[in-house]
Each structure stands twice: as structure tokens, then as C-alpha cells.
C-alpha positions as CSV (number, residue, x, y, z in Angstrom):
1,M,76.2,0.0,-5.1
2,Q,78.8,-2.5,-5.0
3,T,79.1,-5.1,-2.1
4,N,81.5,-8.1,-1.9
5,S,77.7,-10.1,-2.0
6,G,76.8,-8.2,-5.3
7,R,79.6,-8.7,-7.2
8,S,79.3,-12.4,-6.6
9,G,75.5,-12.2,-7.1
10,R,74.8,-14.0,-4.3
11,A,72.3,-12.7,-1.6
12,P,73.9,-12.5,1.7
13,H,72.2,-15.3,4.1
14,G,68.2,-14.3,4.9
15,F,67.8,-12.0,2.3
16,D,67.2,-15.0,-0.5
17,R,63.4,-13.7,0.0
18,L,63.7,-10.0,-0.4
19,P,61.8,-9.2,-3.5
20,Q,59.0,-11.3,-2.1
21,R,59.3,-9.1,1.4
22,T,59.6,-5.8,0.0
23,Y,56.6,-6.6,-2.7
24,I,53.3,-6.1,-0.3
25,F,55.3,-2.5,1.4
26,R,56.1,-1.8,-2.4
27,L,52.3,-2.2,-3.2
28,L,51.2,-0.2,-0.3
29,G,53.8,2.6,-0.6
30,M,53.2,3.2,-4.3
31,G,49.5,2.7,-4.2
32,L,48.6,4.9,-1.5
33,G,51.3,7.0,-2.4
34,A,49.5,7.6,-6.0
35,L,46.5,8.7,-4.3
36,C,48.6,11.5,-2.4
37,I,50.5,12.5,-5.5
38,A,46.8,12.3,-8.0
39,A,45.4,14.6,-5.6
40,V,48.1,17.3,-5.7
41,L,48.4,16.5,-9.6
42,R,44.6,17.2,-9.8
43,E,44.7,20.8,-7.7
44,N,47.9,21.3,-10.0
45,G,46.1,20.6,-13.5
46,A,48.6,17.6,-14.7
47,S,48.6,16.5,-18.3
48,P,47.4,13.6,-19.8
49,L,51.3,12.5,-19.9
50,V,51.8,13.0,-16.2
51,W,48.6,11.1,-14.9
52,S,49.5,8.2,-16.9
53,L,53.0,8.2,-15.2
54,C,51.3,8.5,-11.7
55,A,49.0,5.6,-12.7
56,F,52.1,3.3,-13.9
57,T,54.2,4.4,-10.5
58,G,51.1,3.5,-8.2
59,L,49.0,0.2,-10.2
60,A,52.2,-1.2,-12.2
61,W,55.3,-0.5,-11.1
62,P,54.9,-3.0,-7.8
63,H,53.9,-5.6,-9.9
64,L,56.5,-5.4,-12.6
65,A,59.3,-4.9,-10.1
66,L,58.6,-8.2,-8.9
67,L,58.2,-10.1,-12.1
68,V,61.7,-8.3,-13.2
69,A,63.7,-9.4,-9.7
70,R,61.9,-12.9,-9.9
71,S,63.0,-13.4,-13.7
72,N,66.6,-12.5,-13.0
73,A,69.4,-14.5,-12.7
74,S,70.1,-13.2,-9.2
75,P,66.8,-11.9,-7.6
76,Y,68.7,-10.2,-4.9
77,R,70.6,-8.1,-6.9
78,A,67.5,-6.9,-9.0
79,E,65.6,-6.1,-5.9
80,L,68.3,-3.8,-5.1
81,R,68.0,-2.3,-8.0
82,N,64.3,-1.6,-7.8
83,L,64.6,-0.6,-4.3
84,L,66.6,2.1,-5.9
85,L,64.5,2.6,-8.6
86,D,61.6,3.6,-5.8
87,S,63.5,6.6,-4.7
88,A,64.2,8.2,-8.0
89,Q,60.6,7.7,-8.7
90,T,59.6,9.7,-5.0
91,G,62.4,11.9,-5.9
92,F,60.8,12.5,-9.3
93,W,57.2,12.8,-8.1
94,V,58.6,15.3,-5.1
95,A,59.3,17.7,-7.8
96,M,56.6,17.0,-10.5
97,M,54.1,18.0,-7.3
98,Q,56.0,20.8,-7.2
99,F,57.0,20.3,-3.4
100,N,53.7,20.4,-2.1
101,L,55.2,20.3,1.8
102,L,53.1,17.7,3.3
103,P,53.0,14.6,0.6
104,S,56.7,15.1,-0.2
105,V,58.0,14.7,3.6
106,L,55.5,11.9,3.9
107,L,56.9,10.3,0.4
108,F,60.8,10.5,1.5
109,T,60.2,9.6,4.5
110,L,58.4,6.2,4.1
111,V,60.1,5.4,0.8
112,T,63.8,5.9,3.6
113,V,62.0,4.0,6.1
114,D,61.3,1.2,3.4
115,K,65.4,1.3,3.1
116,I,66.6,1.1,6.5
117,S,63.4,-1.9,7.2
118,T,65.2,-4.0,4.7
119,G,68.1,-4.6,6.9
120,I,71.0,-4.1,4.8
121,P,73.8,-1.7,5.7
122,R,73.8,1.8,4.2
123,L,71.1,1.1,1.4
124,W,69.3,4.7,2.5
125,L,72.4,6.0,2.0
126,W,73.0,4.9,-1.0
127,S,69.4,5.9,-2.1
128,L,69.9,9.3,-1.4
129,P,71.8,10.3,-4.7
130,V,69.6,8.2,-6.6
131,F,66.1,10.3,-5.0
132,A,67.8,13.6,-5.9
133,A,68.9,12.5,-9.1
134,G,64.7,11.3,-9.8
135,L,64.2,15.0,-7.8
136,L,66.4,17.0,-10.4
137,L,64.5,15.0,-13.4
138,G,61.3,15.8,-12.1
139,G,62.7,19.9,-11.5
140,L,63.8,19.8,-14.9
141,A,60.2,19.1,-16.2
142,T,58.5,21.6,-14.2
143,G,61.1,24.3,-14.0
144,F,61.4,24.0,-10.6
145,A,58.1,25.2,-10.2
146,V,57.7,25.1,-5.8
147,R,53.9,25.4,-4.3
148,P,54.7,24.4,-0.8
149,D,51.2,24.5,0.2
150,T,48.7,21.7,1.3
151,S,45.1,22.0,1.5
152,T,42.8,20.1,3.1
153,T,41.9,17.9,0.8
154,V,45.8,16.5,0.1
155,M,46.1,16.2,3.8
156,L,43.4,13.8,4.2
157,V,44.1,11.7,1.1
158,S,47.9,11.5,2.7
159,L,46.7,9.8,5.8
160,P,45.6,6.5,4.8
161,M,49.4,6.1,3.3
162,L,50.5,7.3,6.6
163,L,48.4,4.9,9.1
164,I,48.3,2.3,6.5
165,H,52.1,1.7,5.8
166,S,53.5,2.8,9.1
167,I,51.4,0.1,10.9
168,A,52.5,-2.6,8.3
169,V,55.6,-1.7,8.6
170,S,56.1,-1.6,12.3
171,L,54.3,-5.1,12.3
172,A,56.6,-6.9,10.1
173,S,59.5,-5.5,12.5
174,N,57.9,-6.8,15.3
175,R,57.4,-10.1,13.7
176,M,60.9,-10.1,12.7
177,V,61.9,-9.2,16.7
178,Q,59.9,-11.8,17.5
179,Q,61.6,-14.3,15.0
180,I,65.3,-13.1,16.4
181,R,64.2,-14.0,20.0
182,Q,63.0,-17.4,19.1
183,K,66.5,-17.8,17.3
184,N,68.2,-16.4,20.5
185,R,66.6,-18.6,22.7
186,L,67.0,-21.5,20.4
187,L,71.1,-20.4,20.3
188,D,70.9,-20.4,24.1
189,E,69.6,-23.8,24.6
190,L,72.3,-24.6,22.3
191,S,75.1,-23.6,24.0
192,R,74.1,-24.9,27.2
193,T,73.5,-28.3,26.2
194,D,76.2,-30.7,24.9
195,S,74.9,-31.8,21.3
196,L,76.4,-35.7,22.1
197,T,75.2,-36.5,25.0
198,G,71.9,-34.0,25.5
199,L,73.1,-33.1,29.0
200,H,74.2,-29.6,30.0
201,A,77.5,-28.3,28.2
202,R,80.1,-27.6,30.3
203,R,80.2,-24.2,30.9
204,H,76.5,-24.1,31.9
205,W,76.9,-26.9,34.2
206,Q,79.6,-25.1,36.0
207,A,77.2,-22.2,36.8
208,L,74.8,-24.1,38.0
209,A,77.1,-26.0,40.5
210,D,78.5,-22.6,41.5
211,R,75.0,-21.5,42.3
212,A,74.7,-24.6,44.4
213,L,77.4,-24.0,46.3
214,H,76.6,-20.5,47.2
215,L,73.6,-21.8,48.6
216,R,75.5,-24.1,50.5
217,Q,77.4,-21.0,52.0
218,T,74.8,-18.4,52.3
219,E,72.1,-20.3,53.2
220,G,73.1,-23.8,54.7
221,I,71.2,-25.6,51.8
222,P,73.0,-28.9,51.2
223,A,74.6,-29.7,48.2
224,T,76.6,-32.7,47.0
225,L,79.0,-33.2,43.6
226,L,79.6,-36.3,41.8
227,L,82.1,-36.7,39.1
228,L,81.6,-39.7,36.9
229,D,84.3,-41.3,34.8
230,I,83.7,-44.1,32.2
231,D,86.2,-47.1,32.7
232,H,88.6,-47.9,30.3
233,F,86.9,-45.9,28.1
234,K,90.1,-44.9,26.1
235,L,90.6,-48.7,25.1
236,A,87.1,-49.3,24.4
237,N,87.4,-46.2,21.8
238,D,90.5,-47.0,20.5
239,R,89.6,-50.7,19.6
240,H,85.8,-50.1,18.6
241,G,86.3,-46.8,16.9
242,H,85.0,-43.2,17.8
243,A,81.4,-44.1,16.4
244,V,81.5,-46.9,18.9
245,G,82.6,-44.4,21.7
246,D,79.9,-42.1,21.1
247,D,77.2,-44.5,21.5
248,V,79.2,-45.5,24.9
249,L,78.9,-41.6,25.9
250,R,75.3,-41.4,25.1
251,A,74.1,-44.6,26.8
252,V,76.1,-43.4,29.6
253,A,74.0,-40.0,29.6
254,D,70.7,-41.9,29.4
255,A,71.5,-43.9,32.3
256,I,72.6,-40.8,34.4
257,R,69.4,-39.1,33.5
258,A,67.5,-42.4,34.5
259,G,69.3,-42.4,38.0
260,L,68.6,-38.9,38.7
261,R,65.6,-36.9,40.1
262,E,64.1,-33.4,38.5
263,S,65.8,-31.1,40.8
264,D,69.0,-32.6,40.0
265,D,71.8,-31.3,37.3
266,A,74.2,-33.2,35.0
267,G,76.5,-32.1,32.5
268,R,79.1,-33.3,30.3
269,Y,82.8,-32.6,32.2
270,G,84.7,-33.3,29.2
271,G,85.6,-36.4,27.5
272,D,84.1,-39.4,29.1
273,E,83.8,-37.7,32.3
274,F,80.3,-36.0,33.7
275,G,79.4,-33.9,36.3
276,I,76.5,-33.9,38.4
277,V,75.1,-31.8,41.0
278,L,72.9,-33.1,43.8
279,H,70.8,-30.5,45.2
280,A,69.6,-30.0,48.7
281,T,71.3,-33.5,49.1
282,P,73.3,-34.2,52.2
283,P,75.8,-37.0,52.0
284,G,73.6,-40.1,52.9
285,D,71.1,-39.6,50.3
286,A,73.8,-38.5,47.6
287,R,75.0,-42.1,47.9
288,L,71.9,-43.3,47.2
289,V,71.5,-41.4,44.4
290,A,75.4,-42.5,43.3
291,E,74.6,-45.9,43.7
292,A,71.5,-45.8,41.6
293,I,73.2,-44.5,38.5
294,R,76.2,-46.7,38.8
295,R,73.8,-49.8,38.9
296,E,72.0,-48.4,36.1
297,I,75.2,-47.7,34.0
298,R,76.4,-51.3,34.4
299,R,72.6,-52.5,33.2
300,I,72.9,-50.8,29.9
301,G,74.6,-52.4,27.0
302,V,76.1,-50.7,23.7
303,A,75.6,-53.7,20.8
304,A,79.1,-53.5,18.9
305,L,80.6,-54.0,22.6
306,G,78.9,-57.5,23.1
307,D,78.8,-58.8,26.2
308,T,81.4,-56.3,27.4
309,R,79.8,-54.4,30.5
310,I,80.1,-50.9,30.8
311,T,80.8,-49.5,34.5
312,A,82.2,-46.4,35.9
313,S,83.9,-44.9,38.9
314,I,82.3,-41.8,40.7
315,G,84.2,-39.8,43.4
316,M,81.8,-37.9,45.4
317,A,82.1,-34.0,47.7
318,P,79.5,-32.6,49.4
319,A,79.5,-29.2,49.9
320,H,81.1,-27.4,53.0
321,G,82.5,-24.4,54.5
322,G,86.1,-25.1,53.4
323,H,85.1,-24.6,49.5
324,D,85.9,-21.1,48.9
325,S,85.4,-21.3,45.1
326,L,84.2,-24.2,42.7
327,E,87.3,-25.2,41.6
328,Q,87.8,-26.3,45.3
329,W,84.8,-28.5,45.3
330,I,85.3,-30.1,42.1
331,E,89.4,-30.8,42.9
332,E,87.9,-32.7,46.3
333,A,85.4,-34.8,44.0
334,D,88.2,-35.5,41.1
335,A,90.3,-36.7,44.2
336,A,87.6,-38.9,45.2
337,L,87.0,-39.8,41.7
338,Y,90.6,-40.9,41.2
339,R,90.8,-43.1,44.8
340,A,87.9,-45.0,43.3
341,K,90.0,-45.8,40.4
342,R,92.6,-46.7,41.9
343,G,90.7,-49.0,44.5
344,G,89.6,-51.2,41.6
345,R,87.1,-48.9,39.3
346,D,83.2,-49.8,39.4
347,R,82.6,-47.9,42.9
348,I,82.1,-44.7,44.7
349,E,84.1,-42.6,46.8
350,S,83.7,-39.9,49.0
């Protein structure tokens, strides 16, 4: 089996611990499978050589496979070979059991499920020819004898493999699903948050603003939108460098958080511009919140700027019935922000 990762010898991301993950299932599958095989071999009157091969498969092979994988320069590629050898041995024992129906079907199913549960694409398909090769070798050893009937004893011995191995695989799959869900929640949180300031990312903030506008238009719940721009930020960024500019952005974000209520939402709209949605807030109360934010920004300092005071201009736009879209609401706040800058900066306009 050749893949791009196989040729390079590097394991795909997340597969570097494949030998250790596979070991427990091989230990269970081969150990319990050997009991089924032994029950059939006893009924068929197997030779000592066949019994020794059965002992190797059930007792020695899982440990040997782990040792080989760990000592290899590429544990991942070595484990792929081990997984294919699992299928070859399974095919061999199906034939050696003279195709005893229940354990044969059970062994084939579980060894295939093991391939699927690794998450390696098409591995179970690659294992089918290897299984057939093992089947052919065992068939040649037995003259392709066929005794499909399954006795009650063999059936009872097969149950632990069916139950324990299946439950173990299910628990591992469930654990993997939980890990994926946790990572998805983390990715979702990262996609909603601006990495520099810790405020909402633009797209998520716009979704929150759009929801607030919808509530205003459908249920009459007041809302006010603030657009905030740091005064002379480009000059400070060019003069002191981007690292200092980032410090200024973080400091302003902290000041915004300090001035907001828990019900409000703030996000980085772009560059040095921030958007704030004041939920359930009429214009009079919104101006008080905006003024608190403006004063908090004036109070903060960045060491690299010395005594230079940071200020911000704020445009305020209460939501009203004439806003047919979020874009119109933002444009009104942007126009107010432009008036604040043109009127001398460090001020609030609506």
C-alpha cells in the first residue's frame, strides 16, 4: 500500500500514536479470537503445530507487533504492515477452522472493523487481498476442507469476542467523537473571537448586530450601535511600529470591555475600528455608556507612547424603523463617526 505519507515515512497528523492505540484492540481481538479458534481446533483434532501457531496469534503477536512498530524508524508505516498482517492471519485461521461459520464471519467482521476504526482511508479495502492471501495459504494447508456447522460450545466461546471487542471499539469511537466535538467547539470559539483583542471577530459581531436590529424591527426592543475609531492611530503605528500599535489595540479593547455591560457586544470591525451593540438600550442610556467608554480610553496608557494620551471618536446610531438592513444601520453610525472626527475627535456624535 503506497500513499504520499507512506513514501515520505511521515505519519499523517493525528496518527503518530497509531501503534499504541491499536495495541489494546489487537490484544483483545487476537486474544479472544484465539479462544474461538482453539474451540474449533479442539473439535477438529488439530496437530501440535497448529496449536502452537494459534498460541502465537493469540498470545505473542500483539506484543511482537507493538515492539516491531516502536523499534521501526517509521512506527506509522510499520503499524500499517502490522494491520495488514492481522488480516492475513485472520484469513489463514478462517481456512484452518475449515470455514466454521460463526467464528469465521465474526473474525472477518471484527478485523475489518478494526481497519475502519483507525480512520485511515481505504485501509480496510487494502486489507481484503491480504485476507484472501491468508485464506489461500490456510486452504492449501487443509486441502480447502469445509465444515461450516457451528456447535453450541463454539458459539458460547465466540460470545465474549463479539461483546467485549465490540464494546471496546464503541467506547474508543465515542471517546474520539467527544474529542472531535471539543475541538469543534474550540474552533468555533476561535472563529468568533479576534485573536489580537479578544473581542468578537467581525463576522460574528455582525451576526449579533443583525439579530439586535431584527429584534428592534419585530418586537420593538431598542438597540444602539456604536462605531469607535482610535484617533491618529496610523501616525502612532507608523512612528512606533506595529508591535506598539498592537499594544494600543489591546489596551483600547480592554477599555471597551471595562465600559460595557454584560448584555452588550463589542467586536473588532477592522483595523483600528471597533463596533459595539448596546442591547435594549435607548439613545439616552447609550450616550452614557459611550461616554464611559470614551473616558476609559483616555485613562489608559501604553508605556511606549510615554505621556501621549490615547483617544477615540465614537459614532452613535440608535436603531429605528427606517433601517431595512444591517448595512444601513452601520452606515448611519459610520456617518456619525465621520462627524465626530471632523468635529475635533475624542468626542461622540449621533
